[in-house]
Predicted model as a PDB file, atoms N, CA, C, CB and O in Angstrom, pLDDT in the B-factor column:
MODEL        1                                                                  
ATOM      1  N   UNK A   1      15.097 -10.829  27.086  1.00 63.00           N  
ATOM      2  CA  UNK A   1      15.512 -11.785  28.095  1.00 63.00           C  
ATOM      3  C   UNK A   1      14.364 -12.753  28.377  1.00 63.00           C  
ATOM      4  CB  UNK A   1      15.956 -11.062  29.389  1.00 63.00           C  
ATOM      5  O   UNK A   1      13.196 -12.363  28.399  1.00 63.00           O  
ATOM      6  N   UNK A   2      14.709 -13.989  28.586  1.00 69.00           N  
ATOM      7  CA  UNK A   2      13.719 -15.027  28.851  1.00 69.00           C  
ATOM      8  C   UNK A   2      13.099 -14.856  30.231  1.00 69.00           C  
ATOM      9  CB  UNK A   2      14.352 -16.409  28.729  1.00 69.00           C  
ATOM     10  O   UNK A   2      13.815 -14.557  31.187  1.00 69.00           O  
ATOM     11  N   UNK A   3      11.770 -15.041  30.363  1.00 75.00           N  
ATOM     12  CA  UNK A   3      11.148 -15.016  31.696  1.00 75.00           C  
ATOM     13  C   UNK A   3      11.763 -16.049  32.634  1.00 75.00           C  
ATOM     14  CB  UNK A   3       9.646 -15.260  31.580  1.00 75.00           C  
ATOM     15  O   UNK A   3      11.779 -15.857  33.850  1.00 75.00           O  
ATOM     16  N   UNK A   4      12.268 -17.142  32.070  1.00 77.00           N  
ATOM     17  CA  UNK A   4      12.924 -18.147  32.903  1.00 77.00           C  
ATOM     18  C   UNK A   4      14.080 -17.514  33.684  1.00 77.00           C  
ATOM     19  CB  UNK A   4      13.435 -19.322  32.035  1.00 77.00           C  
ATOM     20  O   UNK A   4      14.318 -17.866  34.839  1.00 77.00           O  
ATOM     21  N   UNK A   5      14.785 -16.594  33.060  1.00 79.00           N  
ATOM     22  CA  UNK A   5      15.955 -15.978  33.679  1.00 79.00           C  
ATOM     23  C   UNK A   5      15.597 -14.852  34.636  1.00 79.00           C  
ATOM     24  CB  UNK A   5      16.875 -15.456  32.618  1.00 79.00           C  
ATOM     25  O   UNK A   5      16.342 -14.592  35.581  1.00 79.00           O  
ATOM     26  N   UNK A   6      14.474 -14.181  34.414  1.00 85.00           N  
ATOM     27  CA  UNK A   6      14.142 -13.002  35.218  1.00 85.00           C  
ATOM     28  C   UNK A   6      13.169 -13.281  36.356  1.00 85.00           C  
ATOM     29  CB  UNK A   6      13.568 -11.944  34.338  1.00 85.00           C  
ATOM     30  O   UNK A   6      13.128 -12.519  37.321  1.00 85.00           O  
ATOM     31  N   UNK A   7      12.397 -14.335  36.271  1.00 88.00           N  
ATOM     32  CA  UNK A   7      11.418 -14.672  37.306  1.00 88.00           C  
ATOM     33  C   UNK A   7      12.080 -15.619  38.305  1.00 88.00           C  
ATOM     34  CB  UNK A   7      10.130 -15.320  36.683  1.00 88.00           C  
ATOM     35  O   UNK A   7      12.651 -16.635  37.909  1.00 88.00           O  
ATOM     36  N   UNK A   8      12.008 -15.295  39.589  1.00 88.00           N  
ATOM     37  CA  UNK A   8      12.708 -16.094  40.604  1.00 88.00           C  
ATOM     38  C   UNK A   8      11.913 -17.305  41.090  1.00 88.00           C  
ATOM     39  CB  UNK A   8      13.046 -15.224  41.781  1.00 88.00           C  
ATOM     40  O   UNK A   8      12.453 -18.138  41.817  1.00 88.00           O  
ATOM     41  N   UNK A   9      10.665 -17.416  40.711  1.00 92.00           N  
ATOM     42  CA  UNK A   9       9.853 -18.554  41.164  1.00 92.00           C  
ATOM     43  C   UNK A   9      10.276 -19.839  40.453  1.00 92.00           C  
ATOM     44  CB  UNK A   9       8.352 -18.279  40.918  1.00 92.00           C  
ATOM     45  O   UNK A   9      10.758 -19.785  39.321  1.00 92.00           O  
ATOM     46  N   UNK A  10      10.100 -21.002  41.105  1.00 93.00           N  
ATOM     47  CA  UNK A  10      10.394 -22.274  40.426  1.00 93.00           C  
ATOM     48  C   UNK A  10       9.489 -22.430  39.211  1.00 93.00           C  
ATOM     49  CB  UNK A  10      10.211 -23.478  41.395  1.00 93.00           C  
ATOM     50  O   UNK A  10       8.410 -21.842  39.154  1.00 93.00           O  
ATOM     51  N   UNK A  11       9.926 -23.212  38.255  1.00 91.00           N  
ATOM     52  CA  UNK A  11       9.135 -23.505  37.073  1.00 91.00           C  
ATOM     53  C   UNK A  11       8.382 -24.804  37.328  1.00 91.00           C  
ATOM     54  CB  UNK A  11      10.033 -23.606  35.793  1.00 91.00           C  
ATOM     55  O   UNK A  11       8.996 -25.839  37.591  1.00 91.00           O  
ATOM     56  N   UNK A  12       7.059 -24.754  37.251  1.00 93.00           N  
ATOM     57  CA  UNK A  12       6.222 -25.934  37.500  1.00 93.00           C  
ATOM     58  C   UNK A  12       5.397 -26.203  36.249  1.00 93.00           C  
ATOM     59  CB  UNK A  12       5.294 -25.728  38.754  1.00 93.00           C  
ATOM     60  O   UNK A  12       4.705 -25.320  35.741  1.00 93.00           O  
ATOM     61  N   UNK A  13       5.483 -27.440  35.760  1.00 94.00           N  
ATOM     62  CA  UNK A  13       4.755 -27.843  34.563  1.00 94.00           C  
ATOM     63  C   UNK A  13       3.751 -28.908  34.956  1.00 94.00           C  
ATOM     64  CB  UNK A  13       5.720 -28.365  33.455  1.00 94.00           C  
ATOM     65  O   UNK A  13       4.121 -29.923  35.546  1.00 94.00           O  
ATOM     66  N   UNK A  14       2.483 -28.688  34.637  1.00 92.00           N  
ATOM     67  CA  UNK A  14       1.454 -29.691  34.885  1.00 92.00           C  
ATOM     68  C   UNK A  14       1.491 -30.749  33.804  1.00 92.00           C  
ATOM     69  CB  UNK A  14       0.065 -29.045  34.954  1.00 92.00           C  
ATOM     70  O   UNK A  14       1.595 -30.425  32.621  1.00 92.00           O  
ATOM     71  N   UNK A  15       1.408 -32.016  34.195  1.00 90.00           N  
ATOM     72  CA  UNK A  15       1.509 -33.126  33.253  1.00 90.00           C  
ATOM     73  C   UNK A  15       0.489 -34.196  33.593  1.00 90.00           C  
ATOM     74  CB  UNK A  15       2.925 -33.717  33.256  1.00 90.00           C  
ATOM     75  O   UNK A  15       0.429 -34.677  34.725  1.00 90.00           O  
ATOM     76  N   UNK A  16      -0.323 -34.571  32.587  1.00 88.00           N  
ATOM     77  CA  UNK A  16      -1.336 -35.605  32.824  1.00 88.00           C  
ATOM     78  C   UNK A  16      -1.020 -36.907  32.104  1.00 88.00           C  
ATOM     79  CB  UNK A  16      -2.697 -35.107  32.390  1.00 88.00           C  
ATOM     80  O   UNK A  16      -1.660 -37.927  32.360  1.00 88.00           O  
ATOM     81  N   UNK A  17      -0.047 -36.883  31.212  1.00 85.00           N  
ATOM     82  CA  UNK A  17       0.280 -38.074  30.435  1.00 85.00           C  
ATOM     83  C   UNK A  17      -0.378 -38.091  29.073  1.00 85.00           C  
ATOM     84  CB  UNK A  17      -0.116 -39.298  31.190  1.00 85.00           C  
ATOM     85  O   UNK A  17      -0.087 -38.958  28.249  1.00 85.00           O  
ATOM     86  N   UNK A  18      -1.257 -37.145  28.833  1.00 85.00           N  
ATOM     87  CA  UNK A  18      -1.939 -37.070  27.545  1.00 85.00           C  
ATOM     88  C   UNK A  18      -1.097 -36.358  26.492  1.00 85.00           C  
ATOM     89  CB  UNK A  18      -3.270 -36.361  27.702  1.00 85.00           C  
ATOM     90  O   UNK A  18       0.020 -35.913  26.756  1.00 85.00           O  
ATOM     91  N   UNK A  19      -1.664 -36.265  25.293  1.00 88.00           N  
ATOM     92  CA  UNK A  19      -0.940 -35.664  24.176  1.00 88.00           C  
ATOM     93  C   UNK A  19      -0.604 -34.196  24.435  1.00 88.00           C  
ATOM     94  CB  UNK A  19      -1.757 -35.789  22.898  1.00 88.00           C  
ATOM     95  O   UNK A  19       0.530 -33.774  24.213  1.00 88.00           O  
ATOM     96  N   UNK A  20      -1.561 -33.431  24.895  1.00 92.00           N  
ATOM     97  CA  UNK A  20      -1.341 -31.999  25.081  1.00 92.00           C  
ATOM     98  C   UNK A  20      -0.263 -31.716  26.118  1.00 92.00           C  
ATOM     99  CB  UNK A  20      -2.633 -31.323  25.491  1.00 92.00           C  
ATOM    100  O   UNK A  20       0.641 -30.917  25.871  1.00 92.00           O  
ATOM    101  N   UNK A  21      -0.349 -32.361  27.270  1.00 91.00           N  
ATOM    102  CA  UNK A  21       0.640 -32.072  28.306  1.00 91.00           C  
ATOM    103  C   UNK A  21       2.006 -32.630  27.931  1.00 91.00           C  
ATOM    104  CB  UNK A  21       0.191 -32.648  29.649  1.00 91.00           C  
ATOM    105  O   UNK A  21       3.027 -32.085  28.350  1.00 91.00           O  
ATOM    106  N   UNK A  22       2.045 -33.701  27.153  1.00 91.00           N  
ATOM    107  CA  UNK A  22       3.328 -34.229  26.679  1.00 91.00           C  
ATOM    108  C   UNK A  22       4.002 -33.232  25.745  1.00 91.00           C  
ATOM    109  CB  UNK A  22       3.129 -35.581  25.962  1.00 91.00           C  
ATOM    110  O   UNK A  22       5.216 -33.041  25.809  1.00 91.00           O  
ATOM    111  N   UNK A  23       3.222 -32.598  24.881  1.00 95.00           N  
ATOM    112  CA  UNK A  23       3.772 -31.580  23.978  1.00 95.00           C  
ATOM    113  C   UNK A  23       4.262 -30.384  24.782  1.00 95.00           C  
ATOM    114  CB  UNK A  23       2.711 -31.134  22.936  1.00 95.00           C  
ATOM    115  O   UNK A  23       5.321 -29.835  24.477  1.00 95.00           O  
ATOM    116  N   UNK A  24       3.523 -29.971  25.794  1.00 95.00           N  
ATOM    117  CA  UNK A  24       3.952 -28.836  26.616  1.00 95.00           C  
ATOM    118  C   UNK A  24       5.292 -29.139  27.288  1.00 95.00           C  
ATOM    119  CB  UNK A  24       2.883 -28.502  27.681  1.00 95.00           C  
ATOM    120  O   UNK A  24       6.189 -28.296  27.273  1.00 95.00           O  
ATOM    121  N   UNK A  25       5.439 -30.321  27.874  1.00 94.00           N  
ATOM    122  CA  UNK A  25       6.705 -30.697  28.513  1.00 94.00           C  
ATOM    123  C   UNK A  25       7.828 -30.672  27.479  1.00 94.00           C  
ATOM    124  CB  UNK A  25       6.599 -32.105  29.170  1.00 94.00           C  
ATOM    125  O   UNK A  25       8.913 -30.163  27.759  1.00 94.00           O  
ATOM    126  N   UNK A  26       7.584 -31.209  26.306  1.00 95.00           N  
ATOM    127  CA  UNK A  26       8.598 -31.223  25.252  1.00 95.00           C  
ATOM    128  C   UNK A  26       9.001 -29.801  24.855  1.00 95.00           C  
ATOM    129  CB  UNK A  26       8.080 -31.987  24.025  1.00 95.00           C  
ATOM    130  O   UNK A  26      10.190 -29.509  24.727  1.00 95.00           O  
ATOM    131  N   UNK A  27       8.035 -28.929  24.663  1.00 96.00           N  
ATOM    132  CA  UNK A  27       8.324 -27.542  24.278  1.00 96.00           C  
ATOM    133  C   UNK A  27       9.130 -26.837  25.365  1.00 96.00           C  
ATOM    134  CB  UNK A  27       7.015 -26.772  24.006  1.00 96.00           C  
ATOM    135  O   UNK A  27      10.094 -26.136  25.060  1.00 96.00           O  
ATOM    136  N   UNK A  28       8.752 -27.013  26.615  1.00 93.00           N  
ATOM    137  CA  UNK A  28       9.469 -26.353  27.715  1.00 93.00           C  
ATOM    138  C   UNK A  28      10.905 -26.869  27.802  1.00 93.00           C  
ATOM    139  CB  UNK A  28       8.736 -26.582  29.060  1.00 93.00           C  
ATOM    140  O   UNK A  28      11.829 -26.077  27.984  1.00 93.00           O  
ATOM    141  N   UNK A  29      11.108 -28.174  27.677  1.00 93.00           N  
ATOM    142  CA  UNK A  29      12.462 -28.719  27.738  1.00 93.00           C  
ATOM    143  C   UNK A  29      13.310 -28.226  26.568  1.00 93.00           C  
ATOM    144  CB  UNK A  29      12.419 -30.250  27.747  1.00 93.00           C  
ATOM    145  O   UNK A  29      14.496 -27.941  26.740  1.00 93.00           O  
ATOM    146  N   UNK A  30      12.717 -28.125  25.390  1.00 95.00           N  
ATOM    147  CA  UNK A  30      13.448 -27.580  24.237  1.00 95.00           C  
ATOM    148  C   UNK A  30      13.794 -26.111  24.464  1.00 95.00           C  
ATOM    149  CB  UNK A  30      12.616 -27.734  22.943  1.00 95.00           C  
ATOM    150  O   UNK A  30      14.883 -25.667  24.101  1.00 95.00           O  
ATOM    151  N   UNK A  31      12.876 -25.360  25.061  1.00 91.00           N  
ATOM    152  CA  UNK A  31      13.139 -23.953  25.352  1.00 91.00           C  
ATOM    153  C   UNK A  31      14.291 -23.832  26.338  1.00 91.00           C  
ATOM    154  CB  UNK A  31      11.878 -23.265  25.911  1.00 91.00           C  
ATOM    155  O   UNK A  31      15.151 -22.965  26.180  1.00 91.00           O  
ATOM    156  N   UNK A  32      14.318 -24.686  27.348  1.00 91.00           N  
ATOM    157  CA  UNK A  32      15.401 -24.640  28.332  1.00 91.00           C  
ATOM    158  C   UNK A  32      16.752 -24.976  27.693  1.00 91.00           C  
ATOM    159  CB  UNK A  32      15.110 -25.610  29.485  1.00 91.00           C  
ATOM    160  O   UNK A  32      17.765 -24.361  28.026  1.00 91.00           O  
ATOM    161  N   UNK A  33      16.768 -25.940  26.783  1.00 92.00           N  
ATOM    162  CA  UNK A  33      18.014 -26.250  26.074  1.00 92.00           C  
ATOM    163  C   UNK A  33      18.465 -25.061  25.237  1.00 92.00           C  
ATOM    164  CB  UNK A  33      17.835 -27.489  25.178  1.00 92.00           C  
ATOM    165  O   UNK A  33      19.658 -24.763  25.168  1.00 92.00           O  
ATOM    166  N   UNK A  34      17.519 -24.386  24.605  1.00 91.00           N  
ATOM    167  CA  UNK A  34      17.846 -23.202  23.812  1.00 91.00           C  
ATOM    168  C   UNK A  34      18.435 -22.111  24.703  1.00 91.00           C  
ATOM    169  CB  UNK A  34      16.595 -22.679  23.078  1.00 91.00           C  
ATOM    170  O   UNK A  34      19.465 -21.525  24.371  1.00 91.00           O  
ATOM    171  N   UNK A  35      17.787 -21.840  25.824  1.00 88.00           N  
ATOM    172  CA  UNK A  35      18.280 -20.810  26.748  1.00 88.00           C  
ATOM    173  C   UNK A  35      19.663 -21.199  27.259  1.00 88.00           C  
ATOM    174  CB  UNK A  35      17.297 -20.613  27.938  1.00 88.00           C  
ATOM    175  O   UNK A  35      20.562 -20.360  27.321  1.00 88.00           O  
ATOM    176  N   UNK A  36      19.834 -22.451  27.620  1.00 89.00           N  
ATOM    177  CA  UNK A  36      21.124 -22.923  28.132  1.00 89.00           C  
ATOM    178  C   UNK A  36      22.240 -22.722  27.113  1.00 89.00           C  
ATOM    179  CB  UNK A  36      21.034 -24.396  28.516  1.00 89.00           C  
ATOM    180  O   UNK A  36      23.357 -22.350  27.472  1.00 89.00           O  
ATOM    181  N   UNK A  37      21.936 -22.969  25.852  1.00 91.00           N  
ATOM    182  CA  UNK A  37      22.944 -22.856  24.799  1.00 91.00           C  
ATOM    183  C   UNK A  37      23.208 -21.422  24.359  1.00 91.00           C  
ATOM    184  CB  UNK A  37      22.523 -23.664  23.615  1.00 91.00           C  
ATOM    185  O   UNK A  37      24.154 -21.177  23.609  1.00 91.00           O  
ATOM    186  N   UNK A  38      22.391 -20.469  24.809  1.00 88.00           N  
ATOM    187  CA  UNK A  38      22.538 -19.080  24.380  1.00 88.00           C  
ATOM    188  C   UNK A  38      22.809 -18.117  25.530  1.00 88.00           C  
ATOM    189  CB  UNK A  38      21.304 -18.644  23.650  1.00 88.00           C  
ATOM    190  O   UNK A  38      22.531 -16.923  25.421  1.00 88.00           O  
ATOM    191  N   UNK A  39      23.339 -18.623  26.609  1.00 85.00           N  
ATOM    192  CA  UNK A  39      23.716 -17.754  27.724  1.00 85.00           C  
ATOM    193  C   UNK A  39      24.989 -18.286  28.354  1.00 85.00           C  
ATOM    194  CB  UNK A  39      22.578 -17.662  28.777  1.00 85.00           C  
ATOM    195  O   UNK A  39      25.369 -19.437  28.138  1.00 85.00           O  
ATOM    196  N   UNK A  40      25.642 -17.445  29.132  1.00 83.00           N  
ATOM    197  CA  UNK A  40      26.928 -17.818  29.722  1.00 83.00           C  
ATOM    198  C   UNK A  40      26.791 -18.476  31.083  1.00 83.00           C  
ATOM    199  CB  UNK A  40      27.802 -16.608  29.845  1.00 83.00           C  
ATOM    200  O   UNK A  40      27.724 -19.139  31.536  1.00 83.00           O  
ATOM    201  N   UNK A  41      25.662 -18.314  31.742  1.00 81.00           N  
ATOM    202  CA  UNK A  41      25.470 -18.847  33.088  1.00 81.00           C  
ATOM    203  C   UNK A  41      24.678 -20.148  33.035  1.00 81.00           C  
ATOM    204  CB  UNK A  41      24.752 -17.818  33.982  1.00 81.00           C  
ATOM    205  O   UNK A  41      23.853 -20.334  32.141  1.00 81.00           O  
ATOM    206  N   UNK A  42      24.922 -21.055  33.992  1.00 85.00           N  
ATOM    207  CA  UNK A  42      24.144 -22.304  34.019  1.00 85.00           C  
ATOM    208  C   UNK A  42      22.699 -22.054  34.443  1.00 85.00           C  
ATOM    209  CB  UNK A  42      24.795 -23.318  34.971  1.00 85.00           C  
ATOM    210  O   UNK A  42      22.394 -21.055  35.095  1.00 85.00           O  
ATOM    211  N   UNK A  43      21.827 -22.965  34.067  1.00 86.00           N  
ATOM    212  CA  UNK A  43      20.425 -22.897  34.491  1.00 86.00           C  
ATOM    213  C   UNK A  43      20.338 -23.455  35.901  1.00 86.00           C  
ATOM    214  CB  UNK A  43      19.481 -23.688  33.510  1.00 86.00           C  
ATOM    215  O   UNK A  43      20.713 -24.603  36.140  1.00 86.00           O  
ATOM    216  N   UNK A  44      19.849 -22.654  36.835  1.00 88.00           N  
ATOM    217  CA  UNK A  44      19.826 -23.089  38.234  1.00 88.00           C  
ATOM    218  C   UNK A  44      18.432 -23.085  38.855  1.00 88.00           C  
ATOM    219  CB  UNK A  44      20.727 -22.211  39.047  1.00 88.00           C  
ATOM    220  O   UNK A  44      18.262 -23.527  39.991  1.00 88.00           O  
ATOM    221  N   UNK A  45      17.449 -22.600  38.133  1.00 90.00           N  
ATOM    222  CA  UNK A  45      16.092 -22.528  38.688  1.00 90.00           C  
ATOM    223  C   UNK A  45      15.515 -23.937  38.861  1.00 90.00           C  
ATOM    224  CB  UNK A  45      15.171 -21.675  37.772  1.00 90.00           C  
ATOM    225  O   UNK A  45      15.646 -24.771  37.965  1.00 90.00           O  
ATOM    226  N   UNK A  46      14.877 -24.209  40.005  1.00 92.00           N  
ATOM    227  CA  UNK A  46      14.212 -25.515  40.163  1.00 92.00           C  
ATOM    228  C   UNK A  46      13.085 -25.681  39.138  1.00 92.00           C  
ATOM    229  CB  UNK A  46      13.648 -25.666  41.600  1.00 92.00           C  
ATOM    230  O   UNK A  46      12.321 -24.753  38.876  1.00 92.00           O  
ATOM    231  N   UNK A  47      13.005 -26.870  38.576  1.00 92.00           N  
ATOM    232  CA  UNK A  47      11.969 -27.191  37.596  1.00 92.00           C  
ATOM    233  C   UNK A  47      11.253 -28.446  38.072  1.00 92.00           C  
ATOM    234  CB  UNK A  47      12.572 -27.391  36.159  1.00 92.00           C  
ATOM    235  O   UNK A  47      11.881 -29.468  38.347  1.00 92.00           O  
ATOM    236  N   UNK A  48       9.949 -28.354  38.163  1.00 94.00           N  
ATOM    237  CA  UNK A  48       9.135 -29.486  38.625  1.00 94.00           C  
ATOM    238  C   UNK A  48       8.126 -29.847  37.553  1.00 94.00           C  
ATOM    239  CB  UNK A  48       8.415 -29.154  39.961  1.00 94.00           C  
ATOM    240  O   UNK A  48       7.480 -28.971  36.979  1.00 94.00           O  
ATOM    241  N   UNK A  49       7.992 -31.139  37.284  1.00 92.00           N  
ATOM    242  CA  UNK A  49       6.913 -31.628  36.435  1.00 92.00           C  
ATOM    243  C   UNK A  49       5.944 -32.325  37.369  1.00 92.00           C  
ATOM    244  CB  UNK A  49       7.436 -32.597  35.285  1.00 92.00           C  
ATOM    245  O   UNK A  49       6.244 -33.379  37.929  1.00 92.00           O  
ATOM    246  N   UNK A  50       4.779 -31.720  37.528  1.00 91.00           N  
ATOM    247  CA  UNK A  50       3.806 -32.219  38.496  1.00 91.00           C  
ATOM    248  C   UNK A  50       2.742 -33.037  37.770  1.00 91.00           C  
ATOM    249  CB  UNK A  50       3.156 -31.049  39.284  1.00 91.00           C  
ATOM    250  O   UNK A  50       2.037 -32.527  36.900  1.00 91.00           O  
ATOM    251  N   UNK A  51       2.638 -34.300  38.137  1.00 87.00           N  
ATOM    252  CA  UNK A  51       1.653 -35.187  37.534  1.00 87.00           C  
ATOM    253  C   UNK A  51       0.283 -34.938  38.147  1.00 87.00           C  
ATOM    254  CB  UNK A  51       2.064 -36.660  37.711  1.00 87.00           C  
ATOM    255  O   UNK A  51       0.141 -34.823  39.364  1.00 87.00           O  
ATOM    256  N   UNK A  52      -0.710 -34.859  37.289  1.00 85.00           N  
ATOM    257  CA  UNK A  52      -2.085 -34.691  37.720  1.00 85.00           C  
ATOM    258  C   UNK A  52      -2.948 -35.706  36.969  1.00 85.00           C  
ATOM    259  CB  UNK A  52      -2.581 -33.227  37.473  1.00 85.00           C  
ATOM    260  O   UNK A  52      -3.098 -35.620  35.750  1.00 85.00           O  
ATOM    261  N   UNK A  53      -3.503 -36.651  37.690  1.00 84.00           N  
ATOM    262  CA  UNK A  53      -4.324 -37.688  37.067  1.00 84.00           C  
ATOM    263  C   UNK A  53      -5.709 -37.118  36.788  1.00 84.00           C  
ATOM    264  CB  UNK A  53      -4.418 -38.955  37.974  1.00 84.00           C  
ATOM    265  O   UNK A  53      -6.473 -36.838  37.712  1.00 84.00           O  
ATOM    266  N   UNK A  54      -6.025 -36.948  35.510  1.00 84.00           N  
ATOM    267  CA  UNK A  54      -7.325 -36.399  35.117  1.00 84.00           C  
ATOM    268  C   UNK A  54      -8.402 -37.484  35.033  1.00 84.00           C  
ATOM    269  CB  UNK A  54      -7.206 -35.685  33.771  1.00 84.00           C  
ATOM    270  O   UNK A  54      -9.569 -37.192  34.772  1.00 84.00           O  
ATOM    271  N   UNK A  55      -8.002 -38.725  35.256  1.00 84.00           N  
ATOM    272  CA  UNK A  55      -8.887 -39.898  35.173  1.00 84.00           C  
ATOM    273  C   UNK A  55      -9.402 -40.126  33.751  1.00 84.00           C  
ATOM    274  CB  UNK A  55     -10.071 -39.732  36.129  1.00 84.00           C  
ATOM    275  O   UNK A  55     -10.379 -40.848  33.555  1.00 84.00           O  
ATOM    276  N   UNK A  56      -8.746 -39.510  32.756  1.00 83.00           N  
ATOM    277  CA  UNK A  56      -9.153 -39.679  31.371  1.00 83.00           C  
ATOM    278  C   UNK A  56      -8.171 -40.515  30.558  1.00 83.00           C  
ATOM    279  CB  UNK A  56      -9.320 -38.337  30.729  1.00 83.00           C  
ATOM    280  O   UNK A  56      -8.494 -40.949  29.453  1.00 83.00           O  
ATOM    281  N   UNK A  57      -6.983 -40.742  31.094  1.00 79.00           N  
ATOM    282  CA  UNK A  57      -5.968 -41.487  30.343  1.00 79.00           C  
ATOM    283  C   UNK A  57      -6.189 -42.987  30.494  1.00 79.00           C  
ATOM    284  CB  UNK A  57      -4.551 -41.106  30.817  1.00 79.00           C  
ATOM    285  O   UNK A  57      -6.735 -43.462  31.490  1.00 79.00           O  
ATOM    286  N   UNK A  58      -5.748 -43.711  29.475  1.00 84.00           N  
ATOM    287  CA  UNK A  58      -5.871 -45.168  29.480  1.00 84.00           C  
ATOM    288  C   UNK A  58      -4.905 -45.772  30.496  1.00 84.00           C  
ATOM    289  CB  UNK A  58      -5.603 -45.744  28.070  1.00 84.00           C  
ATOM    290  O   UNK A  58      -3.878 -45.175  30.820  1.00 84.00           O  
ATOM    291  N   UNK A  59      -5.241 -46.949  30.990  1.00 87.00           N  
ATOM    292  CA  UNK A  59      -4.438 -47.621  32.015  1.00 87.00           C  
ATOM    293  C   UNK A  59      -2.957 -47.759  31.647  1.00 87.00           C  
ATOM    294  CB  UNK A  59      -5.009 -48.984  32.281  1.00 87.00           C  
ATOM    295  O   UNK A  59      -2.110 -47.520  32.507  1.00 87.00           O  
ATOM    296  N   UNK A  60      -2.601 -48.135  30.408  1.00 88.00           N  
ATOM    297  CA  UNK A  60      -1.166 -48.262  30.093  1.00 88.00           C  
ATOM    298  C   UNK A  60      -0.395 -46.934  30.255  1.00 88.00           C  
ATOM    299  CB  UNK A  60      -1.000 -48.777  28.659  1.00 88.00           C  
ATOM    300  O   UNK A  60       0.775 -46.943  30.637  1.00 88.00           O  
ATOM    301  N   UNK A  61      -1.033 -45.825  29.970  1.00 84.00           N  
ATOM    302  CA  UNK A  61      -0.382 -44.521  30.140  1.00 84.00           C  
ATOM    303  C   UNK A  61      -0.116 -44.270  31.615  1.00 84.00           C  
ATOM    304  CB  UNK A  61      -1.252 -43.383  29.545  1.00 84.00           C  
ATOM    305  O   UNK A  61       0.990 -43.881  31.990  1.00 84.00           O  
ATOM    306  N   UNK A  62      -1.110 -44.487  32.446  1.00 84.00           N  
ATOM    307  CA  UNK A  62      -0.966 -44.276  33.890  1.00 84.00           C  
ATOM    308  C   UNK A  62       0.071 -45.238  34.468  1.00 84.00           C  
ATOM    309  CB  UNK A  62      -2.327 -44.460  34.607  1.00 84.00           C  
ATOM    310  O   UNK A  62       0.872 -44.844  35.316  1.00 84.00           O  
ATOM    311  N   UNK A  63       0.067 -46.489  34.020  1.00 88.00           N  
ATOM    312  CA  UNK A  63       1.052 -47.462  34.507  1.00 88.00           C  
ATOM    313  C   UNK A  63       2.471 -47.025  34.148  1.00 88.00           C  
ATOM    314  CB  UNK A  63       0.765 -48.860  33.923  1.00 88.00           C  
ATOM    315  O   UNK A  63       3.386 -47.166  34.960  1.00 88.00           O  
ATOM    316  N   UNK A  64       2.661 -46.498  32.942  1.00 87.00           N  
ATOM    317  CA  UNK A  64       3.969 -46.011  32.537  1.00 87.00           C  
ATOM    318  C   UNK A  64       4.433 -44.840  33.379  1.00 87.00           C  
ATOM    319  CB  UNK A  64       3.946 -45.616  31.091  1.00 87.00           C  
ATOM    320  O   UNK A  64       5.609 -44.744  33.730  1.00 87.00           O  
ATOM    321  N   UNK A  65       3.505 -43.948  33.702  1.00 84.00           N  
ATOM    322  CA  UNK A  65       3.838 -42.803  34.554  1.00 84.00           C  
ATOM    323  C   UNK A  65       4.183 -43.277  35.958  1.00 84.00           C  
ATOM    324  CB  UNK A  65       2.669 -41.796  34.600  1.00 84.00           C  
ATOM    325  O   UNK A  65       5.156 -42.810  36.550  1.00 84.00           O  
ATOM    326  N   UNK A  66       3.392 -44.199  36.493  1.00 86.00           N  
ATOM    327  CA  UNK A  66       3.668 -44.739  37.822  1.00 86.00           C  
ATOM    328  C   UNK A  66       5.062 -45.378  37.882  1.00 86.00           C  
ATOM    329  CB  UNK A  66       2.595 -45.770  38.207  1.00 86.00           C  
ATOM    330  O   UNK A  66       5.788 -45.178  38.856  1.00 86.00           O  
ATOM    331  N   UNK A  67       5.439 -46.138  36.858  1.00 89.00           N  
ATOM    332  CA  UNK A  67       6.774 -46.764  36.813  1.00 89.00           C  
ATOM    333  C   UNK A  67       7.865 -45.699  36.752  1.00 89.00           C  
ATOM    334  CB  UNK A  67       6.891 -47.714  35.594  1.00 89.00           C  
ATOM    335  O   UNK A  67       8.915 -45.842  37.378  1.00 89.00           O  
ATOM    336  N   UNK A  68       7.613 -44.644  36.003  1.00 84.00           N  
ATOM    337  CA  UNK A  68       8.590 -43.563  35.887  1.00 84.00           C  
ATOM    338  C   UNK A  68       8.794 -42.868  37.226  1.00 84.00           C  
ATOM    339  CB  UNK A  68       8.145 -42.549  34.830  1.00 84.00           C  
ATOM    340  O   UNK A  68       9.924 -42.561  37.605  1.00 84.00           O  
ATOM    341  N   UNK A  69       7.698 -42.621  37.944  1.00 82.00           N  
ATOM    342  CA  UNK A  69       7.771 -41.961  39.246  1.00 82.00           C  
ATOM    343  C   UNK A  69       8.519 -42.859  40.236  1.00 82.00           C  
ATOM    344  CB  UNK A  69       6.346 -41.626  39.776  1.00 82.00           C  
ATOM    345  O   UNK A  69       9.358 -42.379  40.997  1.00 82.00           O  
ATOM    346  N   UNK A  70       8.217 -44.158  40.227  1.00 87.00           N  
ATOM    347  CA  UNK A  70       8.866 -45.094  41.148  1.00 87.00           C  
ATOM    348  C   UNK A  70      10.366 -45.200  40.895  1.00 87.00           C  
ATOM    349  CB  UNK A  70       8.228 -46.468  41.029  1.00 87.00           C  
ATOM    350  O   UNK A  70      11.136 -45.403  41.834  1.00 87.00           O  
ATOM    351  N   UNK A  71      10.789 -45.067  39.642  1.00 87.00           N  
ATOM    352  CA  UNK A  71      12.215 -45.209  39.326  1.00 87.00           C  
ATOM    353  C   UNK A  71      13.003 -43.925  39.554  1.00 87.00           C  
ATOM    354  CB  UNK A  71      12.382 -45.648  37.890  1.00 87.00           C  
ATOM    355  O   UNK A  71      14.229 -43.927  39.439  1.00 87.00           O  
ATOM    356  N   UNK A  72      12.325 -42.837  39.873  1.00 73.00           N  
ATOM    357  CA  UNK A  72      13.030 -41.551  40.106  1.00 73.00           C  
ATOM    358  C   UNK A  72      13.694 -41.521  41.440  1.00 73.00           C  
ATOM    359  CB  UNK A  72      12.076 -40.379  40.004  1.00 73.00           C  
ATOM    360  O   UNK A  72      14.325 -40.525  41.793  1.00 73.00           O  
TER     361      UNK A  72                                                      
ENDMDL                                                                          
END                                                                             
């Protein structure tokens, strides 16, 4: 059984906009689609992607994230 299904805490993913955190978000979203497609119940756990500015990303990356947050 997936920990997503057995752990009652919300799922929180740290995201900085860089390559590594982008891959982590992609992997987690793919895992959730896999779990969703292989179980009978809907996915109901809250999922948060928390942005953390490491001050290492280039300005265009940060601007894109800011626009994404504003449009949510």
